[in-house]
C-alpha positions in Angstrom: -24.2 -16.8 -47.7 -22.7 -19.1 -45.1 -19.2 -18.1 -46.1 -20.1 -14.4 -45.6 -21.7 -15.3 -42.2 -18.6 -17.2 -41.1 -16.3 -14.4 -42.1 -18.5 -12.0 -40.2 -18.2 -14.2 -37.1 -14.4 -14.4 -37.4 -14.2 -10.6 -37.6 -16.4 -10.3 -34.6 -14.3 -12.8 -32.7 -11.1 -11.0 -33.7 -12.6 -7.7 -32.6 -13.5 -9.1 -29.2 -10.1 -10.6 -28.8 -8.5 -7.3 -29.6 -10.7 -5.5 -27.1 -9.9 -8.0 -24.4 -6.2 -7.7 -25.1 -6.4 -3.9 -24.8 -8.5 -4.2 -21.7 -6.1 -6.7 -20.2 -3.1 -4.4 -20.9 -4.9 -1.5 -19.4 -5.8 -3.5 -16.3 -2.2 -4.7 -15.9 -0.9 -1.1 -16.2 -3.5 0.0 -13.5 -2.5 -2.9 -11.3 1.2 -2.0 -11.6 0.5 1.7 -10.8 -1.7 0.7 -7.8 1.0 -1.7 -6.6 3.6 1.1 -6.7 1.3 3.4 -4.7 0.7 0.6 -2.2 4.4 0.0 -1.8 5.0 3.7 -1.2 2.3 3.9 1.3 3.7 0.9 3.2 7.1 2.5 3.3 5.8 5.7 4.6 3.8 3.8 7.3 6.9 1.9 8.3 8.8 5.1 8.8 6.1 6.6 10.9 5.9 3.4 13.0 9.6 3.7 13.6 9.3 7.4 14.5 6.6 6.7 17.1 8.3 3.6 18.4 11.5 5.7 19.0 9.4 8.5 20.6 7.7 5.9 22.8 11.1 4.7 24.0 12.2 8.2 24.8 9.0 9.0 26.6 9.3 5.8 28.6 12.8 6.7 29.7 11.6 10.2 30.7 8.7 8.8 32.7 11.1 6.4 34.5 13.3 9.3 35.4 10.4 11.4 36.6 9.3 8.5 38.8 12.8 8.2 40.3 12.8 12.0 40.9 9.4 11.8 42.6 10.6 9.0 44.9 13.7 10.9 45.8 11.6 13.9 46.7 9.3 11.8 48.9 12.3 10.3 50.8 14.1 13.6 51.2 11.0 15.7 52.2 
């Protein structure tokens, strides 16, 4: 009876190990997929930051020019 019981325990342990391996593989795949999504999101955000940074530079130049124009108008009026 004990031999049967021991064999049953081994089968249970092997089943658990197999389930854990499968779950581990699934989780690794999920992690890889999420990592790729995260990297893509970061790249998109970097591009947007650059876009707004460039636009801010352009706007600052325009504001500077407008201020110069206003000063000139004040002195020439």
